N, C-alpha and C positions, 0 to 999 in steps of 0.2 A: 613404778618409780624408776628413775634412771641414775646411773652412777658413772662418773668419768673413770675409765680404766687406763692407767698409765701404760699398761702393756700393749693395748691396741690403739691408744691415742685417740679415743673417741668415747662419747657417752653411750652406755649400753643399758638395755632393760635389765633390771635386777631380777635374776632368777637364782635362788640359792641351790646348792647341791642337793639338799634335802628339803622338801616342801615344809614350810612353816618354821624352819630352824635356820639360824645363822651362826656360823663359827667365825669369829673375828679376832685378829691378833694385831696389836700395835706395838712397835718397838719402843721401849721405855727409855729410862735415863741411865747413863753411865755415871755411877755415883762417885765421881772424883771431886765434886764440888757441890755447892748449894744450887737449888733450883732457880733458874732465871725465867724471864717472861717467855722465852722460846719453848721451854719445857711445858709451861702452863698452857701455851697456845695449842701445842700438839695434844696434850692430855684433854683439853677442853673440846677440841674438834672430835676426838673419838668417843668422848662421853656423849656428845650431841648425836653422833652417828648411832650409837647404841640405843639411846633413849627414843630417837625417832623411829628406828626400826621396830622397837618394842611397841611404840604407838601404832604402828601399822600392823600389829598382831603377830610379829615374829617372836619366837623364843630365842634370845640372843645369849650365846656363851662368848664372853669378851675377855680376852687375856692380855695382860701387859707384863713386861719383864723388867727386872732391874739387872743391869750388867754390874755385878759386884766383884769382878776380878778382871783387870786388864792393865795395860802399860801405864795409863794415867793414874790409876788407883795405886799401883805399886810406887810410882814416882812420888805421889802425895804421902804415901806411907814413909818413904825415906825422908822426905822433908819434915814431917811432923814427928817422926820417931814412934808413931802408933802402928802396931801390926796391921797389915792390910785388911784382914778379916774384921778386926775391931773398928778400923777406920770406916770401912764400907757399911757396917751395921749402924754405926752412929750417924752416918750421913743419910742412910735410908730413913731412920727415925726422924731426922730433921726435915727431910723432904716430904715425908708423909704428913708431918705437922703443918707445913706451910701450904700444901695442897688442900688440906682440910680447911685451913683458914680461907683459901680461895673458893671454897665451896664447889670443888670439882669432884664429881662422883667417882667412886671406886669401881674397878673392873670386877667381873665375877670371879676372876682367877689371877692371882699374882704369882709370878715365876721368878726364880733366881738362878743364875748360872751356877753358883757354888753348890746348889742343892741338886744339880743334875750332872755331876762329874762322871758318874758311872754310865749314865745314858749317853753322854758325849763320847766317852771312850768306845762304847759299843757301836755308835754311829760311825766313828772314824774307822774302826776295825772293819766294818762291813764295806765302807768305801774302798779300803785297800784291797779287800777280797774281790771286789768287782772290777778292779783295775783302774779306779778313778783317783787314787791317792797313793802316795809312797812315803816311806820313812827315810830320812837322811841319817848319815852315820852318827851325827851328834844328838839324835833323839827328836829333832823337829819332824813334823809330818805335814806334807803339802798336798793340796788338791791340784790335780793335773788338768789345767784348763783345756788343753788340746783334746782331751777325751770327751769334751762337751760341745758338740757341733753348734748347738743353739746359743752358746755363750754370747751375750750382748743383746739378747732379744728385748730386755726391759729398757735398757738405756739407749739402744740404737747404736751402740759402739761395736766396732770390730775388735778382735783381740789386739790388733796393732794400735788401735785408738786408745786402748787401755793404758798404754805407756805414756800418753800425752796428758799432761795436766793433773796426773794423780801420782802421788809418791809410790813408787814400786821398789821394793828391796831387791836389788840385783845381786843375789847371793849365789855363789858358785855351787852351793849345794842343791839349788833348784834346777830342774830340767829346763825350765823357761822362766825368764824374769817375772812374768805375770802370774805364775802359780802362787797361790796364797796359803798362808799357814792355817792348818786345822789344830795343830798341837805345837806348843812352844817348849823346847827344852828349858829346864829351870836354870837360872843363873844364881850365883852365890847370894844367899840371903833372901831370895824371893819366895813368896808363898807358892807351894807346889803340891802335887798329888802324884801317887804312884801310877804308872801306866805300863803297857807292854813295851813302850819305847823308852822307858826311863822316867825319872821324875820330871814333871812339867805342869803345864796349865793350858787350858783351851785358848785357841785363837778367838777373835771377836765374832767372826761371821758364823762359825759353827754353832755358837750358843743359841741363836734364835731358831735355826733350823731344828735343832734337837728339842728345844722347849715347845715349839709348835707341834712337833710330832708327839711329844709326851702328852700335851693337852688335848689334841684334836685328831691324831692319826695322820695319815698320809696327805690329806687334802683339806683345805679350808676355803671359806667363801671370800673373806676380805682380809687382805694384809695391808697394813698401813704404816706410815711414819712421815717424817719430814722429807722434803724434796732432796735434801742433801744426802739422803740414804739410798737414793736410786742406784748410784754407782759409787763405790763398789759393793756396799753392804748387801743391798737387796739383790743385785745381780748375782753375787756369790751365793746367797741363800738359794736362789733358784737353781743354780748350777749343781750345788752339792745335794740338795733335796731331790731334785728330779733325776739326777744320776743314780741316786740310791733306790728310789721308789719306781721309776719308770712312769710316773703319773704327773699330770699337771699339778703344781704345788698349790697355787692360789688362783681362784677364778677372777677376782678383781683386785688390782693393785691400786691403792689410793695414796696420794701424797699431798700434805699441806705445804703452804708456802713458808718462807723464812721471815725472821724479824730483822728489820733494818732500823737504825737509830739515826734520825735526821738524814736519811738517804744512804747511810753507810751500813755495810754488813755488821751485825753485832758480833763482837769477838773479844776475847780476853786480851789479845795482842793490841787492839785499838783502845782498850780501856773503857769500852762503852757498854759492857754487859749490865743488864738491868735485873738485879736480883728481885725475885718475886716477893720476898719478905719486905724489902724496902718499899716496893710499890703498894703493898697492902697496908703499910703504915700511913700512907697518904690518901689512898683511894679505896672505895668500897669494892667488894668482889663483883657487884653488879656493873660497876663502871668498867672494870677490866674486861669483863665478858662482853659488854655492849660494844666496846671499842674493838676488840679482837674479832668479833663476829660480824662487824659492819662491812666487811669486804668478803668476797668469795674465798673459801678456805684454801683454794689452790693458789691464790695470789699472795705475794709478800705483804706484810704489814709494816708500814713505815711509822715508827713511833716518833712523833714530833713533840715539841715541848708542851703542846696543848691537847694532845690526843685524849689523854685520860681525864683531864679537867673538863674538856668539852663534853665528854661522855657523861661525867658526873652532873654537869649542868643540865643536860637533856633529861637525865633520869630524875633530877630534883623537880623539874617541871612536870614530868609524867606522874611521879608519886604525889605531887601537890594536887594534880587533877583527879587522881584516884581518891585522895582524901576528900576533896570537895564533893565528888559524886557520892561517896559513902556517907558523908555528913548530910547531904541534901536528901538522900533517898535511903535511909537506914534499913528499911524493911524490904527493899527490892532484891530478889534473889535470882531473877531471870538472867539469861545469857543470850549472846548473839552468835548463832551457829555459823554464820557466814564468815566471821573472822577466823574461826578455827579451820574452815574449809579453805580459805585463802592461804593460811599458814601451811596447811598440808600440801597445797598445790605448789607453793614456792619450794618447800623442803623436798618434795618428790623430784624436783629437777636438780639432782646432784647436791642435795643439802644446801639450798640457796638461802643461807641465813641473812645475807645482805639484803635480798628482796624482802624477806620476812620482817626485818627490822625497819626497813624504809617505810613499810606500811603503817608502822606505829604512829608516825607523825600525823597522818590523816585521821587515824582512829581517835587520837587524843584531841585533835582540833575539833572533831565532831562532838566528842564527849564534853568538851568545854562549852561549846555552843549550846548543847542540849541542857547542860547544868544551868547555864544562865537563863535559859528559857523555861526552866522548871519541868523539863521532860524526863521522866524516870528511865527512859531508854539510855541515858547517860550512864547510869549505874549498871545496866545490862552490858554495855560496851566494856566498862572497866572490869566487871566480873569476868567476862570472857577473856580479856587480855591477861588478867592475872592467872587464869587457869591454863590458857594455851601457851603463853610465853614462859611459864615456869619450866618448860622443857629445856629452854636455853639458860636456865638458872636466874631468870629475872623476875622481879615483882613478887618475891616470896615473903618479903618482910612487911610488917605493918607500916603503912605510910608514916605514921607518927614516929616510929622507931628509926626509919631510914632518914627522914627529914631532920630529926634531932641529931643524928650522928654525922650526916654528910652534907646536908644542904646548908651553905653559908649565906646568910642573908645579904652580905655585902658583895657577893659574887653574882651579879646579874649577867645572864648569858649575853654574848655580844650581839646576837640577832635581836634580842629584846631591847637592848640599849639603842640599837640603830633605829628601830621603829619609834621608840620614845623620843629620840632626838629629832626625827622627822616630824613628829607631832608637835614638838616644842617650837620648831621652826614655822610650822603652819599656823600656830597660835600667834606667834609674833607678827606674822603677815596677815592676821585676821581672816585666815581661810578656815572658817569655823566648820564648814562641811568636811573638809579634809581632816581637820582635827578630830571631829566626832568619828569619822571612819577609822582613823588610826587608833582611837581609844577602844573601839570595838575589837580591832585586830589584837590589841594588847590583851584584852580579856580572853580571847581564844588561845593566847599563848600562856595564860595562867597568871596574868598580872593586871592589877588595877592601878590607875594613876591618880595621884592627889596633887592638884595644882596649888601653888602658893605665889606670893609676890616675888620670892627669890628664884622660883623655877618650878620644879615638880619633884615628886617622890614616887617611886615604884614600890608597890606592895604586892607580895605574892598572894594570889587569890586563895 
């Protein structure tokens, strides 16, 4: 299988550091607020990575972290009057709950910054001893970027470029403006810990380097996160980790795209953040996954007004066709291995969920045709779909359960309506051959049509 490596900017054959085993780390959520659809997208992508690698026979150790202390959390603590540690713990509990509602799998290992303060201090101390970091008089500790000749290798930026388009604190205590904080001296009223440099707390970038090392040692196979983390977060992780160990940190760097809302970047400042809990009140977990995985994971996802409702409509048709096949052939247990092979082929090309999902339309069209023809192969197709695509979190529910909860009979998909209207026009023009042809097409789409003097009625098959 091949994986796109952000570091080399090309797809590479996947060969883990240790045969048969994969160590994978994905940067998790900073718990300053509730989970939004972008958080769900990233968590879903790496859950899919993990499950497909396991399907290929690898033993996968998959770690995610919670950043449970940083500037944003401290700011929220001040706003709410809740101590920062209690605020972070309550938010983690809420986020865990909504991710469970979304039916996104857990990693094999959860990590938290506040549970690794001693490890963070030891890591920083070693960087200072090796000449890569320095303590300022006020108790801040900075990484000295000039000591890392390869800085910029992930993002393709030079050190000078780092000053363009990224907020850099031009503090006179720094040797250079682009040096970044490893340890921040405590301000009055802030959560803090004792350290050799005085009371303080870790900087953001150091947390993931340390937690990676605690979980996996000096090197890992796959490190991932959203594309917005390439610079400066992941660039800084590479700099501080490789400066400490002298080894290549991660063999493959992977990054998912970002969420846009009607073409605009999703952000609190624009007021267009989509909370995951709100979306789950309106749509099924299947619909969210189908919509998010219908494009390549490296691409941005544009959430339009109809993205999730269209996904729900497609799934309602699919579930209805599964139900029809199961009702018609209740004792058929066979499967269609070719469907699973085509899924593996798509996913082995850099986890191409978009191609895998596009194949469903042809499979279900064939299943509908075979059901109408009384051919039990229809059930074998739907059996295989349910088994194979469960890896993406789809088709795990009983059809009756899904259709009762999410399929709304008055919401006929737009493509079905278009065919029905075309058939209605053919009937008015007495083009009976065209009318019959379109009736059969509607059957393959999961609908039968009942004509009347007033017009017609579409009935889900």
